[in-house]
N, CA, C and O of each residue as an XYZ file, in Angstrom:
752
protein
N     -10.022     15.256    -13.868
C     -10.534     16.048    -12.375
C      -9.341     16.924    -11.920
O      -8.210     16.654    -11.516
N      -9.954     17.965    -12.117
C      -8.824     19.026    -11.862
C      -8.408     18.605    -10.092
O      -9.197     18.016     -9.353
N      -6.628     19.191     -9.563
C      -6.107     19.382     -8.065
C      -7.215     19.277     -7.383
O      -7.579     18.213     -6.883
N      -7.916     20.466     -7.287
C      -9.300     20.421     -6.296
C     -10.537     19.485     -5.661
O     -10.966     19.141     -4.560
N     -10.825     19.301     -7.087
C     -12.053     17.678     -6.922
C     -11.162     16.986     -6.138
O     -11.493     16.757     -4.975
N      -9.922     16.546     -6.611
C      -9.275     15.713     -6.162
C      -8.738     15.789     -4.898
O      -8.522     14.683     -4.404
N      -8.421     16.845     -4.136
C      -8.253     17.230     -2.764
C      -9.345     17.206     -2.091
O      -9.371     16.693     -0.972
N     -10.739     17.914     -2.820
C     -11.848     17.370     -2.033
C     -12.352     15.682     -2.019
O     -12.869     14.958     -1.169
N     -12.014     15.545     -3.079
C     -12.144     13.103     -2.957
C     -11.777     13.364     -1.700
O     -12.487     13.471     -0.700
N     -10.495     13.469     -1.831
C      -9.412     12.873     -0.716
C     -10.219     12.858      0.787
O     -10.661     11.958      1.501
N     -10.159     14.646      0.898
C     -10.715     14.972      2.287
C     -12.034     14.003      2.678
O     -12.035     13.364      3.730
N     -13.068     13.960      1.807
C     -13.771     13.183      1.854
C     -13.879     11.500      2.710
O     -14.488     11.014      3.663
N     -12.669     10.970      1.458
C     -12.668      9.517      1.642
C     -12.194      9.316      2.855
O     -12.629      8.361      3.498
N     -10.985     10.368      3.535
C     -10.020     10.048      4.517
C     -11.222     10.241      5.382
O     -11.433      9.162      5.934
N     -12.217     11.244      5.795
C     -13.199     11.556      7.022
C     -14.026      9.979      6.770
O     -14.593      9.538      7.770
N     -14.082      9.391      5.871
C     -15.481      8.411      6.108
C     -14.563      7.076      6.176
O     -15.145      5.994      6.245
N     -13.268      7.115      6.159
C     -12.572      5.571      6.516
C     -12.039      6.363      8.385
O     -12.024      5.738      9.445
N     -11.834      7.208      8.263
C     -11.686      7.755      9.750
C     -12.925      7.228     10.572
O     -12.706      6.506     11.545
N     -14.090      7.526     10.257
C     -15.494      7.854     11.649
C     -15.575      5.848     11.169
O     -16.575      5.295     11.627
N     -14.950      5.253     10.635
C     -15.573      3.781     11.205
C     -15.218      3.617     12.370
O     -14.287      4.351     12.700
N     -15.708      2.728     13.373
C     -15.334      2.369     14.635
C     -14.077      1.232     14.164
O     -13.637      0.791     13.103
N     -13.808      1.063     15.597
C     -12.500     -0.274     15.716
C     -13.174     -1.632     15.215
O     -12.579     -2.388     14.446
N     -14.520     -1.904     15.728
C     -14.744     -2.940     15.516
C     -15.349     -3.102     13.734
O     -15.343     -4.086     12.995
N     -15.777     -1.845     13.527
C     -15.463     -1.702     11.925
C     -14.813     -2.366     11.291
O     -15.114     -3.303     10.551
N     -13.594     -1.796     11.609
C     -12.159     -1.441     10.994
C     -11.755     -3.409     11.075
O     -11.512     -4.221     10.183
N     -11.830     -3.509     12.241
C     -11.209     -4.749     12.666
C     -12.106     -6.120     11.694
O     -11.587     -7.235     11.677
N     -13.314     -5.896     11.013
C     -14.372     -6.917     10.646
C     -14.017     -6.820      9.293
O     -14.060     -7.837      8.600
N     -13.558     -5.390      8.657
C     -12.946     -5.261      7.420
C     -11.873     -6.085      7.503
O     -11.942     -7.219      7.031
N     -10.757     -5.630      8.104
C     -10.010     -6.422      7.989
C      -9.729     -7.847      7.767
O      -9.051     -8.303      6.847
N     -10.490     -8.697      8.974
C     -11.113    -10.178      8.610
C     -11.490    -10.279      6.817
O     -10.770    -10.871      6.013
N     -12.484     -9.717      6.547
C     -12.783     -9.813      5.245
C     -11.803     -9.870      4.154
O     -11.731    -10.635      3.192
N     -10.876     -8.632      4.614
C      -9.766     -8.500      3.316
C      -9.110     -9.912      3.489
O      -9.081    -10.724      2.565
N      -8.593    -10.149      4.712
C      -7.829    -11.486      4.669
C      -8.457    -12.540      4.498
O      -7.701    -13.508      4.576
N      -9.880    -12.900      4.224
C     -10.014    -14.172      3.634
C     -10.063    -13.470      1.710
O      -9.849    -14.231      0.766
N     -10.247    -12.587      1.597
C     -10.073    -12.272     -0.060
C      -8.474    -12.612     -0.119
O      -8.159    -13.104     -1.203
N      -7.460    -12.469      0.753
C      -6.079    -12.475      0.470
C      -6.043    -13.597      0.150
O      -5.818    -14.031     -0.980
N      -6.308    -14.309      1.312
C      -5.865    -15.821      0.968
C      -6.121    -16.869      0.054
O      -5.590    -17.957     -0.167
N      -7.189    -16.175     -0.472
C      -7.604    -16.967     -2.036
C      -7.071    -16.481     -3.435
O      -7.529    -16.906     -4.496
N      -5.675    -15.195     -3.303
C      -5.443    -14.537     -4.369
C      -4.208    -15.694     -4.493
O      -3.502    -16.313     -3.697
N      -4.340    -15.629     -5.726
C      -3.177    -16.628     -6.610
C      -1.775    -15.958     -6.485
O      -0.750    -16.565     -6.177
N      -1.877    -14.379     -6.817
C      -0.529    -13.887     -6.591
C       0.233    -14.011     -5.256
O       1.417    -14.242     -5.012
N      -0.757    -13.799     -4.533
C      -0.391    -13.854     -2.877
C       0.593    -15.326     -2.744
O       1.753    -15.386     -2.336
N      -0.368    -16.571     -3.274
C       0.070    -17.539     -3.072
C       1.531    -17.936     -3.679
O       2.391    -18.665     -3.185
N       1.530    -17.291     -4.788
C       2.956    -17.486     -5.880
C       3.849    -16.912     -5.344
O       4.922    -17.513     -5.405
N       3.858    -15.618     -4.636
C       4.440    -14.541     -4.240
C       5.430    -15.278     -3.240
O       5.006    -16.173     -2.509
N       7.014    -14.802     -3.225
C       7.996    -15.215     -2.338
C       8.147    -13.766     -1.552
O       8.392    -13.848     -0.349
N       8.035    -12.600     -2.065
C       8.642    -11.193     -1.697
C       6.776    -10.740     -1.700
O       5.944    -11.006     -2.568
N       6.592     -9.992     -0.394
C       5.324     -8.795     -0.265
C       5.726     -8.149      0.276
O       6.546     -8.414      1.155
N       5.273     -6.876     -0.049
C       5.616     -5.535      0.318
C       3.934     -4.916      0.913
O       3.042     -4.891      0.065
N       3.611     -4.461      2.318
C       2.961     -3.999      3.072
C       3.182     -3.042      3.458
O       4.276     -2.487      3.357
N       2.023     -2.518      4.099
C       2.255     -0.862      4.724
C       1.174     -1.471      6.416
O       0.415     -2.405      6.674
N       1.720     -0.306      7.140
C       1.362     -0.457      8.230
C       0.097      0.809      8.194
O       0.299      1.971      7.841
N      -0.947      0.360      8.556
C      -2.347      1.439      8.532
C      -2.095      2.526      9.410
O      -1.415      2.693     10.423
N      -2.713      3.086      8.839
C      -2.634      4.913      9.437
C      -4.017      5.550      9.092
O      -4.737      5.000      8.258
N      -4.277      6.332      9.518
C      -5.116      7.507      9.215
C      -7.057      6.262      8.712
O      -7.910      6.516      7.862
N      -6.996      5.324      9.494
C      -8.033      4.783      8.717
C      -7.983      3.891      8.173
O      -8.862      3.048      8.354
N      -6.758      3.616      7.096
C      -6.812      3.056      6.463
C      -6.915      1.408      6.213
O      -5.817      1.228      6.740
N      -7.294      0.161      5.872
C      -7.711     -1.059      5.748
C      -6.311     -1.534      5.999
O      -5.318     -0.995      5.510
N      -6.293     -2.705      6.891
C      -5.382     -3.291      7.648
C      -5.090     -4.631      6.774
O      -5.826     -5.618      6.761
N      -3.906     -4.486      6.064
C      -3.793     -6.144      5.443
C      -2.975     -7.220      5.799
O      -2.761     -8.166      5.041
N      -2.357     -7.078      7.298
C      -1.301     -7.597      8.302
C      -2.408     -8.849      8.764
O      -1.740     -9.823      9.113
N      -3.848     -9.117      8.871
C      -4.068    -10.613      9.487
C      -3.815    -11.532      8.681
O      -3.653    -12.662      9.142
N      -3.714    -11.317      7.302
C      -3.380    -12.402      6.340
C      -2.783    -12.703      6.078
O      -2.663    -13.872      5.713
N      -1.670    -11.552      6.072
C      -0.009    -11.673      5.932
C       0.556    -12.338      7.048
O       1.446    -13.141      6.769
N       0.324    -12.231      7.990
C       0.717    -12.590      9.490
C       0.129    -13.858     10.013
O       0.670    -14.531     10.891
N      -1.161    -14.197      9.355
C      -1.549    -15.959      8.954
C      -1.368    -16.707      8.157
O      -0.709    -17.743      8.244
N      -1.882    -16.322      7.337
C      -1.312    -17.335      6.235
C      -0.244    -17.676      5.331
O       0.257    -18.749      4.994
N       0.013    -16.223      4.967
C       1.591    -15.924      4.630
C       2.302    -15.867      5.505
O       2.930    -14.830      5.286
N       2.795    -16.440      6.727
C       3.715    -15.693      7.406
C       5.121    -16.503      7.133
O       6.041    -16.519      7.950
N       5.145    -17.133      5.935
C       6.117    -17.552      5.862
C       6.819    -17.118      4.596
O       7.797    -17.544      3.981
N       6.214    -16.403      4.473
C       6.472    -14.987      2.717
C       7.775    -14.163      3.781
O       7.994    -14.004      4.981
N       8.407    -13.799      2.449
C       9.137    -12.752      2.905
C       8.344    -11.428      3.195
O       7.310    -11.246      2.552
N       8.767    -10.442      4.157
C       7.450     -9.113      4.075
C       8.291     -8.076      4.314
O       9.175     -8.365      5.121
N       8.324     -6.977      3.897
C       8.846     -5.567      3.383
C       7.469     -4.484      3.725
O       6.365     -4.513      3.181
N       8.051     -3.360      5.023
C       7.498     -2.521      4.844
C       8.001     -0.991      4.497
O       8.934     -0.557      5.171
N       7.431     -0.162      3.483
C       8.122      0.678      3.050
C       9.083      2.131      4.052
O       8.901      2.622      5.166
N       9.809      2.316      3.256
C      10.608      2.997      4.610
C      10.976      4.600      3.286
O      10.831      4.595      2.064
N      11.384      5.576      4.059
C      11.570      6.683      3.591
C      12.947      6.680      2.791
O      13.760      6.476      3.693
N      13.482      6.763      1.906
C      14.433      7.022      1.507
C      15.473      8.015      2.093
O      15.143      9.108      1.633
N      16.580      8.178      2.890
C      16.786      9.121      3.590
C      17.859      9.513      2.709
O      18.758     10.013      3.386
N      18.204      9.489      1.194
C      19.152      9.912      0.526
C      18.510     10.681     -0.471
O      18.958     11.769     -0.832
N      17.198     10.032     -1.062
C      16.478     10.700     -2.086
C      15.032     10.955     -1.768
O      14.242     10.031     -1.964
N      14.469     12.426     -1.168
C      13.806     12.793     -0.517
C      12.523     12.208     -1.505
O      12.541     12.097     -2.731
N      11.510     11.905     -0.648
C       9.840     11.550     -1.811
C      10.423     10.323     -2.378
O       9.616     10.040     -3.263
N      11.421      9.352     -2.395
C      11.424      8.105     -2.834
C      11.415      6.952     -1.685
O      12.246      6.961     -0.777
N      10.350      5.908     -1.810
C      10.640      4.598     -0.685
C      11.475      3.361     -0.978
O      11.711      2.964     -2.119
N      11.749      2.992     -0.263
C      12.499      1.841     -0.170
C      11.787      0.567      0.553
O      10.562      0.679      0.603
N      12.205     -0.361      0.998
C      11.597     -1.693      1.674
C      12.723     -2.364      2.203
O      13.737     -2.795      1.653
N      12.265     -2.370      3.631
C      12.735     -3.001      4.224
C      12.233     -4.437      5.044
O      11.013     -4.444      5.206
N      12.807     -5.426      5.489
C      12.072     -6.412      5.986
C      11.620     -6.094      6.889
O      11.932     -5.027      7.417
N      10.567     -7.053      7.470
C       9.887     -6.737      8.545
C       9.081     -7.992      8.951
O       8.701     -8.855      8.160
N       8.848     -7.983     10.415
C       8.040     -9.501     11.054
C       7.610     -8.321     12.231
O       8.077     -7.182     12.268
N       6.581     -8.903     13.197
C       6.194     -8.391     14.235
C       6.984     -8.525     15.240
O       7.481     -9.642     15.382
N       7.263     -7.678     16.021
C       8.538     -7.277     16.847
C      10.117     -6.811     16.482
O      11.060     -6.643     17.256
N      10.061     -6.679     15.141
C      11.030     -5.693     14.909
C      10.939     -4.431     15.467
O       9.983     -3.714     15.765
N      12.513     -4.276     15.566
C      12.421     -2.768     16.063
C      12.212     -1.724     15.151
O      12.625     -1.709     13.992
N      11.367     -0.594     15.873
C      11.205      0.158     14.795
C      10.859      1.785     15.308
O      10.452      2.125     16.419
N      11.095      2.473     14.380
C      11.513      3.518     14.678
C      10.029      4.906     13.692
O       9.653      4.752     12.531
N       9.626      5.871     14.482
C       8.992      7.123     13.431
C       9.983      7.848     12.546
O      11.075      8.271     12.925
N       9.393      7.963     11.110
C       9.672      9.005     10.279
C       9.662      9.753     10.797
O       9.629      9.786     12.027
N       9.697     11.006      9.757
C       8.750     12.251      9.862
C       7.913     12.714      9.791
O       7.662     13.895     10.035
N       6.983     11.559      9.288
C       5.392     12.024      9.452
C       5.290     11.257     10.678
O       4.116     10.960     10.459
N       5.459     10.857     11.454
C       5.211      9.621     12.681
C       4.893      8.294     12.418
O       4.543      7.580     13.358
N       4.966      7.792     11.144
C       4.624      6.801     10.989
C       6.134      5.557     11.096
O       7.224      5.879     10.623
N       5.915      4.242     11.753
C       6.854      3.386     12.530
C       7.417      3.130     10.958
O       6.653      3.062      9.996
N       8.733      3.013     10.873
C       9.334      2.151      9.766
C      10.061      0.923     10.890
O       9.970      0.917     12.117
N      10.706      0.041     10.099
C      11.551     -0.698     10.679
C      13.136     -0.373     11.140
O      13.813      0.456     10.532
N      13.458     -0.862     11.880
C      14.857     -0.527     11.630
C      15.580     -1.723     10.806
O      15.255     -2.878     10.530
N      16.825     -0.827     10.515
C      17.474     -1.760      9.039
C      18.873     -1.311      8.981
O      19.402     -0.401      9.619
N      19.468     -2.236      7.961
C      20.660     -1.966      7.853
C      20.582     -1.931      6.130
O      19.691     -2.434      5.444
N      22.058     -1.016      5.542
C      21.195     -0.713      4.242
C      21.123     -1.933      3.621
O      20.073     -2.146      3.015
N      22.398     -3.237      3.605
C      21.912     -4.169      2.749
C      20.930     -5.281      2.848
O      20.959     -6.373      2.280
N      19.884     -4.700      3.840
C      18.565     -5.367      3.990
C      17.568     -4.920      3.556
O      16.444     -5.301      3.882
N      17.774     -4.205      2.903
C      16.521     -2.968      1.957
C      16.422     -4.145      0.579
O      17.392     -4.903      0.575
N      15.762     -4.308     -0.165
C      14.876     -5.190     -1.321
C      14.558     -4.365     -2.321
O      13.520     -3.704     -2.299
N      15.633     -4.309     -3.539
C      15.291     -3.375     -4.891
C      13.853     -3.863     -4.870
O      13.415     -4.960     -4.522
N      13.100     -2.576     -5.414
C      11.569     -2.510     -5.491
C      11.413     -3.727     -7.066
O      10.614     -4.635     -7.298
N      12.208     -3.347     -7.608
C      11.704     -4.668     -9.047
C      11.535     -5.740     -8.287
O      10.411     -6.235     -8.370
N      12.768     -6.594     -7.117
C      12.869     -7.761     -6.573
C      11.628     -7.605     -5.946
O      12.055     -8.149     -4.928
N      10.742     -7.406     -5.720
C       9.527     -7.436     -4.836
C       8.128     -8.092     -5.989
O       7.803     -7.791     -7.138
N       7.594     -9.081     -4.992
C       6.284     -9.956     -5.889
C       5.551     -9.096     -6.544
O       5.385     -8.731     -7.707
N       4.930     -8.736     -4.903
C       3.748     -8.217     -4.877
C       3.985     -6.865     -3.810
O       4.656     -6.993     -2.786
N       3.373     -5.630     -4.183
C       3.306     -3.961     -3.364
C       1.481     -4.411     -3.086
O       0.586     -4.691     -3.883
N       1.504     -4.341     -2.092
C      -0.037     -4.044     -1.398
C      -0.106     -2.280     -0.939
O       0.225     -1.725      0.109
N      -0.517     -1.891     -1.850
C      -0.590     -0.276     -1.167
C      -1.725      0.038     -0.879
O      -2.753     -0.487     -1.308
N      -1.598      1.254      0.158
C      -2.932      1.563      0.404
C      -3.691      2.677     -0.388
O      -2.882      3.343     -1.034
N      -4.766      3.026     -0.523
C      -5.839      3.884     -0.976
C      -6.247      4.526     -0.900
O      -6.812      4.250      0.158
N      -6.846      6.146     -1.342
C      -7.702      6.790     -0.565
C      -8.832      6.276     -1.629
O      -9.830      5.611     -1.350
N      -8.471      6.698     -2.780
C     -10.006      6.082     -3.863
C      -9.183      5.348     -4.986
O      -8.030      5.486     -5.393
N     -10.377      4.392     -5.380
C      -9.536      3.799     -6.829
C     -11.150      3.915     -7.952
O     -12.318      4.157     -7.649
N     -10.536      3.635     -9.182
C     -11.707      2.835    -10.170
C     -11.365      1.740    -10.314
O     -10.373      1.223     -9.801
N     -12.736      0.856    -11.578
C     -12.193     -0.057    -12.297
C     -11.310     -0.102    -12.913
O     -10.950     -1.239    -13.215
N     -10.230      1.423    -13.597
C      -9.858      0.939    -14.752
C      -8.568      0.809    -14.024
O      -7.667      0.707    -14.857
N      -8.037      0.764    -12.599
C      -7.119      0.667    -12.264
C      -6.129      1.776    -11.477
O      -5.057      1.695    -10.877
N      -6.917      2.681    -11.750
C      -6.816      4.409    -11.064
C      -6.390      4.546    -10.139
O      -7.421      4.180     -9.576
N      -5.629      4.800     -9.188
C      -5.530      4.901     -7.425
C      -5.357      6.670     -7.529
O      -4.763      7.486     -8.234
N      -6.543      6.652     -6.014
C      -5.668      8.075     -5.741
C      -4.990      7.910     -3.821
O      -5.448      7.416     -2.791
N      -4.082      8.427     -4.089
C      -3.219      8.466     -2.457
C      -3.469      9.503     -1.836
O      -4.126     10.486     -2.179
N      -2.727      9.191     -0.544
C      -2.543     10.769      0.198
C      -2.541     11.724     -0.433
O      -3.178     12.691     -0.014
N      -1.953     11.794     -1.447
C      -0.996     13.234     -1.953
C       0.229     13.448     -2.133
O       0.715     14.352     -2.812
N       0.782     12.633     -1.536
C       2.492     12.806     -1.226
C       3.682     12.402     -2.234
O       4.855     12.661     -1.967
N       3.126     11.488     -3.878
C       3.472     10.767     -4.455
C       4.439     10.052     -3.973
O       5.424     10.153     -4.704
N       4.626      9.335     -3.027
C       5.653      8.747     -2.649
C       5.855      7.415     -3.555
O       6.851      7.051     -4.179
N       4.719      6.874     -3.434
C       4.754      5.425     -4.573
C       4.935      5.677     -6.111
O       5.598      4.974     -6.874
N       4.065      7.059     -6.500
C       4.599      6.953     -8.088
C       6.091      7.175     -8.573
O       6.719      6.659     -9.497
N       6.457      8.173     -7.574
C       8.309      8.323     -7.614
C       8.725      7.267     -7.979
O       9.180      6.971     -9.084
N       8.539      6.382     -6.703
C       8.913      4.668     -6.352
C       8.723      4.072     -7.081
O       9.524      3.138     -7.049
N       7.919      3.981     -8.021
C       7.625      3.135     -9.108
C       7.672      3.840    -10.620
O       7.253      3.201    -11.585
N       8.040      4.777    -10.731
C       8.123      5.659    -11.693
C       9.117      4.825    -12.882
O       8.802      4.888    -14.070
N      10.203      4.133    -12.479
C      11.112      4.026    -13.269
C      11.077      2.441    -13.786
O      11.897      1.959    -14.568
N       9.828      1.657    -13.116
C       9.496      0.260    -13.214
C       9.633     -0.173    -14.739
O       9.915     -1.345    -14.990
N       9.434      0.778    -15.793
C       9.687      0.008    -17.204
C      11.180     -0.345    -17.136
O      11.440     -1.052    -18.110
N      11.918     -0.201    -16.618
C      13.874     -0.235    -16.687
C      14.227     -1.369    -16.208
O      15.317     -1.868    -16.487
N      13.054     -2.135    -15.144
C      13.204     -3.240    -13.829
C      13.113     -4.176    -15.218
O      12.539     -4.143    -16.306
N      14.339     -5.297    -14.256
C      14.197     -6.791    -15.191
C      13.401     -7.334    -14.773
O      13.037     -8.182    -15.588
N      12.477     -7.382    -13.312
C      10.982     -7.325    -13.404
C       9.996     -6.352    -12.341
O      10.351     -5.360    -11.705
N       9.065     -6.802    -12.377
C       8.107     -5.810    -11.580
C       7.144     -6.161    -10.972
O       6.342     -6.966    -11.445
N       7.043     -5.711     -9.979
C       6.127     -6.345     -8.770
C       4.762     -6.302     -9.428
O       4.647     -5.565    -10.407
N       4.009     -6.803     -9.132
C       2.223     -6.599     -9.113
C       2.071     -5.874     -8.079
O       2.564     -5.984     -6.956
N       0.821     -4.552     -8.839
C       0.900     -3.455     -7.825
C      -0.849     -3.770     -7.530
O      -1.749     -3.981     -8.343
N      -0.874     -3.702     -6.070
C      -2.521     -3.933     -5.206
C      -2.533     -3.220     -4.390
O      -1.875     -3.067     -3.360
N      -3.744     -2.482     -5.094
C      -4.102     -1.620     -4.013
C      -5.176     -1.845     -3.432
O      -6.202     -2.199     -4.012
N      -5.030     -1.616     -1.877
C      -5.899     -2.227     -0.566
C      -6.914     -1.100     -0.446
O      -6.475      0.045     -0.549
N      -8.073     -1.260     -0.262
C      -9.049     -0.323      0.405
C     -10.374     -0.621      0.765
O     -10.666     -1.634      0.131
N     -11.266     -0.290      1.408
C     -12.456     -0.294      1.517
C     -13.254     -0.265      0.177
O     -12.816      0.358     -0.790
N     -14.553     -1.019      0.132
C     -15.724     -1.083     -1.076
C     -16.189      0.337     -1.329
O     -16.586      0.752     -2.418
N     -16.087      1.130     -0.061
C     -16.671      2.130     -0.406
C     -15.846      3.532     -1.027
O     -16.252      4.608     -1.466
N     -14.460      2.927     -0.822
C     -13.374      3.614     -1.489
C     -13.421      3.996     -3.178
O     -12.656      4.797     -3.717
N     -14.414      3.289     -3.809
C     -14.548      3.390     -5.421
C     -15.640      3.865     -5.694
O     -16.800      3.724     -5.305
N     -14.805      4.782     -6.832
C     -15.540      5.814     -7.586
C     -15.483      5.334     -8.945
O     -14.826      4.487     -9.550
N     -16.536      6.290     -9.261
C     -16.898      5.590    -10.868
C     -15.819      5.626    -11.973
O     -15.535      4.695    -12.726
N     -15.278      6.831    -11.943
C     -13.568      7.209    -12.301
C     -12.750      8.160    -12.220
O     -12.976      9.107    -12.974
N     -11.786      8.232    -11.489
C     -10.555      8.853    -11.690
C      -9.657      9.388    -12.933
O      -9.034      8.621    -13.666
N      -9.666     10.543    -13.053
C      -8.862     10.952    -14.150
C      -7.075     10.644    -13.426
O      -6.658     10.733    -12.271
N      -6.512     10.336    -14.489
C      -4.739     10.139    -13.884
C      -4.037     11.487    -14.116
O      -4.186     12.202    -15.107
N      -3.221     11.735    -13.017
C      -2.326     12.823    -13.542
C      -1.226     12.177    -14.329
O      -1.119     10.957    -14.452
N      -0.421     13.051    -14.848
C       0.763     12.165    -15.851
C       1.621     11.165    -15.130
O       2.129     10.183    -15.670
N       1.787     11.625    -13.378
C       3.009     10.946    -13.068
C       2.069      9.718    -12.023
O       2.482      9.017    -11.099
N       0.849      9.819    -12.555
C       0.393      8.497    -11.478
C       0.688      7.016    -12.299
O       0.441      6.784    -13.483
N       1.233      6.186    -11.388
C       1.319      4.902    -11.848
C      -0.213      3.887    -11.662
O      -1.076      4.093    -10.809
N      -0.228      3.011    -12.494
C      -1.790      2.672    -12.424
C      -1.667      1.335    -11.497
O      -0.611      0.854    -11.087
N      -2.665      0.963    -11.316
C      -2.694     -0.364    -10.105
C      -2.975     -1.866    -11.517
O      -3.499     -1.746    -12.625
N      -2.384     -3.134    -10.862
C      -2.614     -4.042    -11.528
C      -4.039     -4.820    -11.000
O      -4.720     -5.744    -11.445
N      -4.094     -4.135    -10.076
C      -5.118     -4.816     -9.207
C      -5.588     -4.157     -7.261
O      -4.899     -3.988     -6.255
N      -6.842     -4.003     -7.521
C      -7.385     -3.674     -6.229
C      -8.033     -4.905     -5.590
O      -8.557     -5.830     -6.210
N      -7.914     -4.772     -4.136
C      -8.815     -5.776     -2.984
C      -9.292     -5.181     -2.153
O      -8.805     -4.281     -1.468
N     -10.410     -5.681     -2.133
C     -11.361     -4.842     -0.667
C     -11.356     -5.568      0.404
O     -10.547     -6.443      0.713
N     -12.787     -4.987      1.294
C     -13.146     -5.910      2.321
C     -14.409     -6.487      1.771
O     -15.023     -7.345      2.405
């Protein structure tokens, strides 16, 4: 898949998920929550990273704030010292937030509160498209890919779980050399 094809697919899928009504998004989030509640990976996990939905992304919060409220939850934050890298800050509803340079809310944190990426058990990652081989097409910034690139050197590795709507599945995505594959995908 050429870069132009990836851009075209990205535009198409983003347009399709933004076209969903608020009611359709809420219903999809509840279906996702039912699936996540039955996940052995999440039941065993102690530290789970999730994301705040933007641009029509499927919302993972309903299950995590209900069934898994006892887990340590983290949100990605932009690393202020290493551009293009994500760090993970503790999060709970009501935590003070601030907008990053993209306008995405991030928890306010003190440096010592950030979790090393390798210490997370599961990272729920938004996606734009995916295939059954574990390939993921994201928004195009490469933040997750750069952050997860050194995973082979980590003492432990989090399970990488893509989260998206069922319609975002495509027959095949060609991996770019920098793409980090998913361990699983969960949909609505």
